[in-house]
C-alpha positions in Angstrom: 59.5 58.0 -46.8 57.6 54.7 -47.0 56.1 53.6 -50.2 52.3 53.2 -50.6 52.6 49.4 -50.7 54.3 49.3 -47.4 51.6 51.3 -45.7 48.7 49.2 -47.1 50.3 45.8 -46.5 48.5 44.0 -43.7 49.8 41.3 -41.4 47.4 38.3 -41.4 46.5 37.2 -37.9 46.1 33.5 -37.2 43.0 32.6 -35.2 43.8 31.2 -31.7 41.9 28.6 -29.7 42.3 27.2 -26.2 42.9 23.5 -25.6 40.2 22.0 -23.3 42.9 19.8 -21.7 45.9 21.9 -20.8 44.3 25.3 -21.3 47.1 26.5 -23.5 46.3 29.0 -26.3 47.6 27.9 -29.7 46.8 28.6 -33.3 43.8 26.9 -34.7 46.0 24.8 -37.1 48.0 23.3 -34.2 45.0 22.0 -32.4 42.5 19.2 -33.3 38.8 20.0 -33.4 36.5 17.5 -31.7 32.8 17.8 -32.5 29.6 16.8 -30.9 27.2 16.2 -33.8 23.5 17.1 -33.6 22.9 13.4 -33.2 25.1 13.3 -30.0 28.1 11.5 -31.5 31.6 12.8 -30.5 34.3 12.5 -33.1 37.4 14.2 -34.4 36.9 16.8 -37.2 39.9 16.8 -39.5 38.4 19.3 -41.9 37.1 21.8 -39.3 33.8 21.9 -41.1 31.6 19.3 -39.5 28.3 20.5 -38.3 27.9 20.6 -34.5 29.4 22.0 -31.3 33.2 22.0 -31.5 36.0 22.0 -29.0 39.8 22.1 -29.5 42.4 19.9 -28.0 46.2 19.5 -28.5 47.2 16.6 -30.7 48.6 14.4 -27.9 47.1 11.8 -25.6 48.1 13.6 -22.4 45.8 16.5 -23.1 42.9 14.1 -23.7 43.6 12.5 -20.3 43.7 16.0 -18.8 40.4 16.9 -20.4 38.8 13.7 -19.0 40.1 14.4 -15.5 39.2 18.1 -15.6 35.7 17.4 -17.2 36.7 19.5 -20.2 34.6 17.5 -22.6 31.5 17.7 -20.4 31.9 21.5 -20.1 32.6 22.0 -23.8 29.9 19.7 -25.1 27.3 20.4 -22.3 26.7 16.7 -21.9 28.3 13.8 -20.0 31.0 11.9 -21.9 31.6 8.3 -21.0 35.0 6.8 -20.3 34.5 4.5 -23.4 34.0 7.6 -25.6 37.1 9.3 -24.2 39.2 6.1 -24.7 38.0 5.9 -28.3 38.9 9.6 -28.9 42.3 9.0 -27.4 42.9 6.1 -29.8 41.7 8.1 -32.8 44.0 11.0 -32.0 47.0 8.7 -31.7 46.0 7.1 -35.0 45.7 10.6 -36.6 49.1 11.6 -35.3 50.7 8.5 -36.7 49.1 9.2 -40.2 50.6 12.7 -40.3 
């Protein structure tokens, strides 16, 4: 017979998000959140708490390139994203990966 603690013990589920580049589902911690702020700026959100519309992307440059080609940023942020902004995001993601 199982003890009372075994029956009441819960398994904690990890929230999953979909990468806007490759479309793969991963845990929220594995992905990087990109935010469009209310002012219209697009920047990486390391804390996950910045105000604005968020989208998740894998922490590699290939997924950023895929998101640009597939118009993932435009779809997620509901606004056009320039090539300069995408290039800046790509550099920032690479810098973030080197820091970790």
